[in-house]
MIRO-901137 format. One line per 3 residues: number of its first residue (from 1); for each residue x, y, z of C-alpha. Coordinates in steps of 0.05 Angstrom, whole numbers. Layout:
<pts>
NUM = X Y Z ~ ...
</pts>
This chain:
<pts>
1 = -102 -876 -2608 ~ -145 -851 -2650 ~ -101 -867 -2716
4 = -103 -939 -2699 ~ -182 -943 -2714 ~ -182 -966 -2778
7 = -125 -1003 -2789 ~ -147 -1052 -2719 ~ -208 -1061 -2754
10 = -191 -1079 -2820 ~ -133 -1124 -2794 ~ -181 -1156 -2752
13 = -232 -1168 -2809 ~ -171 -1198 -2851 ~ -159 -1238 -2798
16 = -223 -1274 -2782 ~ -228 -1288 -2855 ~ -162 -1313 -2863
19 = -190 -1347 -2796 ~ -228 -1391 -2839 ~ -182 -1401 -2889
22 = -202 -1353 -2934 ~ -154 -1296 -2965 ~ -197 -1225 -2967
25 = -150 -1176 -3000 ~ -204 -1138 -3013 ~ -208 -1104 -2942
28 = -191 -1027 -2979 ~ -242 -1047 -3028 ~ -302 -1063 -2957
31 = -264 -991 -2933 ~ -271 -948 -2995 ~ -353 -977 -3006
34 = -365 -968 -2934 ~ -340 -897 -2926 ~ -378 -874 -2989
37 = -434 -906 -2968 ~ -441 -875 -2895 ~ -428 -801 -2931
40 = -479 -821 -2986 ~ -537 -838 -2938 ~ -521 -786 -2883
43 = -526 -734 -2937 ~ -590 -757 -2966 ~ -616 -770 -2896
46 = -595 -737 -2854 ~ -589 -781 -2800 ~ -513 -807 -2785
49 = -551 -871 -2755 ~ -585 -877 -2818 ~ -521 -867 -2844
52 = -479 -918 -2809 ~ -530 -973 -2815 ~ -542 -975 -2896
55 = -464 -967 -2895 ~ -456 -1032 -2853 ~ -513 -1074 -2890
58 = -472 -1053 -2963 ~ -414 -1069 -2940 ~ -440 -1140 -2915
61 = -475 -1145 -2980 ~ -406 -1142 -3015 ~ -376 -1193 -2971
64 = -442 -1243 -2991 ~ -429 -1229 -3057 ~ -336 -1246 -3050
67 = -362 -1309 -3015 ~ -405 -1329 -3078 ~ -345 -1319 -3126
70 = -280 -1352 -3078 ~ -337 -1403 -3033 ~ -392 -1414 -3076
73 = -350 -1409 -3146 ~ -278 -1418 -3113 ~ -251 -1367 -3155
76 = -178 -1354 -3144 ~ -186 -1315 -3081 ~ -124 -1257 -3092
79 = -159 -1246 -3162 ~ -223 -1242 -3142 ~ -192 -1194 -3084
82 = -153 -1156 -3133 ~ -218 -1139 -3177 ~ -261 -1118 -3116
85 = -210 -1061 -3099 ~ -219 -1049 -3173 ~ -296 -1044 -3165
88 = -304 -1005 -3111 ~ -252 -949 -3124 ~ -288 -939 -3184
91 = -361 -949 -3165 ~ -334 -896 -3108 ~ -305 -850 -3161
94 = -360 -854 -3209 ~ -419 -843 -3159 ~ -378 -777 -3128
97 = -385 -753 -3200 ~ -440 -783 -3213 ~ -490 -757 -3152
100 = -447 -686 -3138 ~ -407 -671 -3202 ~ -346 -664 -3167
103 = -284 -718 -3176 ~ -258 -711 -3121 ~ -296 -707 -3056
106 = -378 -701 -3030 ~ -409 -645 -2989 ~ -390 -644 -2918
109 = -443 -686 -2868 ~ -453 -695 -2797 ~ -406 -746 -2759
112 = -433 -800 -2711 ~ -450 -771 -2641 ~ -402 -774 -2585
115 = -421 -806 -2515 ~ -418 -731 -2485 ~ -406 -737 -2418
118 = -337 -765 -2434 ~ -312 -707 -2492 ~ -294 -661 -2424
121 = -248 -710 -2405 ~ -167 -678 -2415 ~ -127 -720 -2463
124 = -167 -776 -2476 ~ -235 -739 -2488 ~ -240 -755 -2564
127 = -219 -818 -2558 ~ -259 -844 -2494 ~ -325 -807 -2536
130 = -320 -845 -2584 ~ -370 -904 -2591 ~ -325 -938 -2654
133 = -262 -928 -2622 ~ -281 -954 -2555 ~ -313 -1011 -2597
136 = -242 -1020 -2637 ~ -203 -1026 -2561 ~ -261 -1071 -2535
139 = -252 -1115 -2598 ~ -180 -1133 -2569 ~ -208 -1186 -2520
142 = -281 -1193 -2558 ~ -247 -1226 -2619 ~ -195 -1257 -2576
145 = -250 -1296 -2536 ~ -288 -1315 -2596 ~ -234 -1338 -2637
148 = -198 -1391 -2574 ~ -247 -1390 -2517 ~ -319 -1410 -2552
151 = -344 -1474 -2597 ~ -368 -1417 -2659 ~ -281 -1403 -2657
154 = -253 -1469 -2647 ~ -293 -1488 -2714 ~ -281 -1427 -2747
157 = -200 -1444 -2738 ~ -202 -1517 -2754 ~ -236 -1510 -2826
160 = -170 -1453 -2832 ~ -134 -1510 -2816 ~ -154 -1575 -2844
163 = -231 -1568 -2876 ~ -230 -1648 -2884 ~ -210 -1667 -2811
166 = -270 -1622 -2796 ~ -326 -1635 -2839 ~ -303 -1708 -2820
169 = -331 -1685 -2748 ~ -396 -1657 -2777 ~ -373 -1581 -2784
172 = -410 -1543 -2844 ~ -342 -1521 -2877 ~ -370 -1472 -2928
175 = -412 -1441 -2880 ~ -371 -1438 -2820 ~ -329 -1400 -2883
178 = -380 -1353 -2903 ~ -388 -1330 -2827 ~ -307 -1310 -2835
181 = -326 -1266 -2896 ~ -378 -1235 -2865 ~ -348 -1210 -2796
184 = -299 -1194 -2844 ~ -350 -1152 -2885 ~ -371 -1129 -2819
187 = -313 -1099 -2784 ~ -279 -1073 -2848 ~ -347 -1033 -2853
190 = -339 -996 -2785 ~ -267 -972 -2808 ~ -292 -945 -2877
193 = -346 -909 -2823 ~ -304 -887 -2779 ~ -261 -853 -2828
196 = -315 -812 -2866 ~ -345 -790 -2801 ~ -276 -769 -2773
199 = -261 -722 -2837 ~ -347 -702 -2841 ~ -339 -719 -2918
202 = -312 -772 -2964 ~ -263 -760 -3024 ~ -223 -794 -3078
205 = -168 -832 -3052 ~ -184 -821 -2977 ~ -166 -887 -2950
208 = -104 -885 -2975 ~ -79 -962 -2963 ~ -101 -969 -2907
211 = -133 -1039 -2913 ~ -76 -1060 -2948 ~ -27 -1030 -2879
214 = -84 -1075 -2835 ~ -68 -1137 -2875 ~ 0 -1128 -2864
217 = -11 -1108 -2790 ~ -46 -1186 -2796 ~ 8 -1217 -2807
220 = 65 -1182 -2770 ~ 14 -1203 -2713 ~ 17 -1279 -2731
223 = -60 -1281 -2736 ~ -69 -1267 -2664 ~ -113 -1200 -2638
226 = -68 -1183 -2584 ~ -7 -1184 -2628 ~ -47 -1151 -2675
229 = -64 -1103 -2633 ~ 9 -1071 -2619 ~ 26 -1085 -2697
232 = -39 -1025 -2718 ~ -10 -981 -2652 ~ 58 -985 -2686
235 = 28 -963 -2763 ~ -20 -916 -2718 ~ 46 -876 -2691
238 = 75 -866 -2754 ~ 21 -839 -2788 ~ 8 -798 -2728
241 = 89 -773 -2739 ~ 76 -765 -2807 ~ 19 -715 -2797
244 = 52 -681 -2747 ~ 124 -677 -2785 ~ 81 -648 -2832
247 = 41 -593 -2788 ~ 100 -575 -2762 ~ 151 -564 -2817
250 = 224 -605 -2822 ~ 275 -602 -2868 ~ 254 -672 -2896
253 = 221 -663 -2966 ~ 147 -665 -2957 ~ 145 -725 -3006
256 = 194 -767 -2964 ~ 148 -750 -2900 ~ 84 -775 -2944
259 = 124 -837 -2959 ~ 130 -851 -2884 ~ 71 -898 -2856
262 = 88 -941 -2918 ~ 162 -951 -2925 ~ 164 -979 -2849
265 = 102 -1028 -2869 ~ 150 -1039 -2924 ~ 213 -1045 -2873
268 = 171 -1086 -2827 ~ 150 -1144 -2867 ~ 222 -1150 -2897
271 = 240 -1173 -2826 ~ 179 -1208 -2816 ~ 178 -1247 -2883
274 = 193 -1330 -2869 ~ 177 -1315 -2797 ~ 101 -1318 -2793
277 = 58 -1382 -2814 ~ -17 -1362 -2829 ~ -63 -1426 -2822
280 = -51 -1486 -2863 ~ -109 -1492 -2912 ~ -105 -1409 -2924
283 = -127 -1391 -2990 ~ -139 -1469 -3018 ~ -222 -1470 -3036
286 = -253 -1531 -3014
</pts>
């Protein structure tokens, strides 16, 4: 239930972007840069709250830059997404070496505060006392309501399905695409913040492809928040299984165990190829 958090935040981030017609495969990069931003500002300010706010602002700023390329300049969205992932991974590596003279990780820092009176609940205390985890579960209902029960959600989906028709009705198509990308940056940042806070450090490679798996979960969930939730819980289960197998020891080679989440992702995607239908104008510049 805890490991599902970055998957669902990343998958929902991608969903809001694609519902507006913008393919954003830079989720991995947004998670990386927000995790690093949280680490750096928490270390230098001594406050986890300052780290959280600054990490969100950094991720949203990069999402604005991404929207400039793909919405304003109409650069190929896949190419831009790959470029952003490479940029953020390289930037994170550079800053770790430059600031801490380390090739792999930052010093340890404080995690975000928990809801103290819920920590004592048996078994579920670590889940219910974490603000970001609770928000992730609430997001299942919030995102479903926003997308399918509000005027904003209707307009956002319309620009992802038929922007010409939306514009003929007075909808500012580019503005709603921008909204989708900004929401994407915000939600993805929370996934990165949670990972860094949970591990009390940022290390090179700690995101480990979760952004890409989140996009796979969105596709498997057919761009619907409730279905995406189920897909993310499935991927989180297999990650938890991988960790349990490594801790307990097994006759299965460790390399195979570490590959488990990625193998499951590929197998499930193979089964869903051709069975999902994205927004009609997804990835088409307007």
